[in-house]
C-alpha positions in Angstrom: 0.0 0.0 0.0 1.4 3.4 -1.0 1.8 6.0 1.6 0.0 9.3 1.3 3.3 11.1 1.1 4.4 8.9 -1.9 1.1 9.5 -3.7 1.5 13.3 -3.1 5.0 13.3 -4.6 3.7 11.4 -7.6 0.8 13.9 -8.1 3.2 16.9 -7.7 5.5 15.3 -10.3 2.7 14.8 -12.7 1.5 18.4 -12.1 5.0 19.7 -12.8 5.2 17.8 -16.1 1.7 19.1 -17.1 2.8 22.7 -16.2 5.8 22.3 -18.5 3.6 20.9 -21.3 1.1 23.8 -21.0 3.9 26.4 -21.1 5.5 24.7 -24.1 2.1 24.5 -25.9 1.5 28.2 -25.1 4.8 29.1 -26.7 3.9 27.1 -29.8 0.5 28.8 -30.1 2.0 32.3 -29.6 4.6 31.6 -32.3 1.9 30.3 -34.7 -0.2 33.3 -34.1 2.7 35.5 -35.1 3.1 33.5 -38.3 -0.6 33.7 -39.0 -0.6 37.5 -38.6 2.4 37.8 -40.9 0.7 35.5 -43.5 -2.5 37.5 -43.3 -0.6 40.7 -43.9 1.3 39.2 -46.9 -2.0 38.0 -48.4 -3.6 41.4 -47.9 -0.7 43.1 -49.7 -0.8 40.6 -52.5 -4.5 41.0 -53.1 -4.1 44.8 -53.2 -1.2 44.4 -55.7 -3.2 42.1 -57.9 -6.2 44.5 -57.9 -3.9 47.4 -58.8 -2.4 45.4 -61.6 -5.8 44.4 -62.9 -6.9 48.1 -63.0 -3.7 49.1 -64.8 -4.2 46.3 -67.3 -7.7 47.3 -68.1 -6.7 51.0 -68.4 -3.8 50.3 -70.7 -5.4 47.6 -73.0 -8.9 48.3 -74.3 -9.1 44.8 -75.6 -9.2 43.5 -72.1 -12.5 45.3 -71.7 -14.1 43.9 -74.8 -16.5 40.9 -74.5 -15.7 38.2 -77.0 -18.4 37.7 -79.7 -19.3 34.2 -78.5 -20.7 35.7 -75.2 
C-alpha cells in the first residue's frame, strides 16, 4: 500500500510535467499566431497588388474590356 506522502509526490511530479507541457504549448501557439498574422498581412498586400495590376491592365489595354463575340 502506497503512503500518502508517496502519492502526493507522484501527483506533484505529474503536475510539474503538465505545467511544463502547458507552457510549451503556449509558446507554440504564440509563435503560430505571429506566423498567421504575418501571412494575413502578406496575403492582404498581394490582393491589393493584384487589384492594382488588374486596374492598370484594363486601363492600358482596351481589348481587355471587350467581350468576345461568343458571349
